[in-house]
Structure formats: C-alpha cells, structure tokens
C-alpha positions, 0 to 999 in steps of 0.5 A: 608130830608138829600140828599146823593148826594156825588157819583152822577154825576152832569149831573144826578143831573141837569137832576133830578132837571129839572124833579122836576121842570117839576113836579112842573110846572104840579102841579101848572098848575093843581091847577091854572086851578081849582082855582076860584078866579082870585088872586089865579089863577094868583099867581098859574100861577106865581109859574108855570111860575117860575118852567119853568124858573128853569127847563130852568136853569137846562137844560142849565147847563146840555147843558153847560156840553156837555150833552143832556137832556133825561128826565131820571136819573139813577136807584139810583136817579130814586128811590129817584125821585119816592119816594120823588117827582113823587110818592107822586104827583101821589098819591095826584092827584089820591086821594080825597085829591086833591079836598081839597084845604088846603091839596093840598096847604100844600102838595105843600109847602112840595114839595117846602121844598123837592126841597129846601133841594135837591138843597141845597144838590146839591150846592157842585157839582156846581161851581161859578157862578152856585152856586149863581144862584142855591142860587137864585132858592133856595130863590125863592123856599122858597118864593113859600113855603111862598106864598102857606101858604098865598094862603091857607088863600085865601079860593080858 
C-alpha cells in the first residue's frame, strides 16, 4: 500500500506508529501464549519484545517533540489505522482463522509488510539521526516477516 502522509503532523505519525507497535505486541503475545513448541514460543516472544522496543522509540520521539503520548490519532489517521491494522486484527481474532496457524502467521507477515510500508512513508518527516533509527526498525520489521515465514515451517 502507498501511504499518503504528506500533510500529516509528525506527532500524529509517531503516535500512530506507537499504536501499530502495541497492536503487534498484542498479536505476538497472543500467538506465543498458545504455541506448544518451546522454539516457536521463544521466537514469538522475541518478536513481541522487539515490538515493545519499537513502541518505546516512537514514544520517545514524540516526547522529544514536546508532545505527550495520548494513544489516539486524528480522524484521517484513525481511519487508516482502523482500515489497515486494527480492523483486520480484530477480524482475525474474532474469526476461526485464528486457530489456523498457517493463516495466522501469514496474516502476521502481511501486517509486518504494512508496517514496513508505513514506516518507509514516514521517513521524510523525520530528520537525522531519527531516519537512521527508523531504517533499523524497518530492517527489523523485514526480519520479523522473514521469521514468520520460517515459523510457518515449524508446524506450531
């Protein structure tokens, strides 16, 4: 997806990124709790914990700009957030597909790709060295997507 973020305040983008990372944390926490294999459980916990670190980065960037995190975004970003992240995750958790490991892991990889695309669209609003830190997060999100594809072969 192409993210049109040209006229969005950086503070709103950082808030949205923190919300995206929290939803990823919740997703991996839920998956790790039901994983039977220790190796898979540990991989999912690692992914969960990286989401917490990413969220902390975005919240710190928000605070450095003099804004206090509020856990909400404006109407335009809320619609994007709901459409691309929160809504699909709610539907996945409510569907029988959540019990299908392959579908769930594939869904997780798709969410990682959406995060990558969103953060790539955010790059232009951050200055250096924040862009370099965001690039590291993007690289970690790409690694998360790769790990999810590998975990699918573990037969959790």
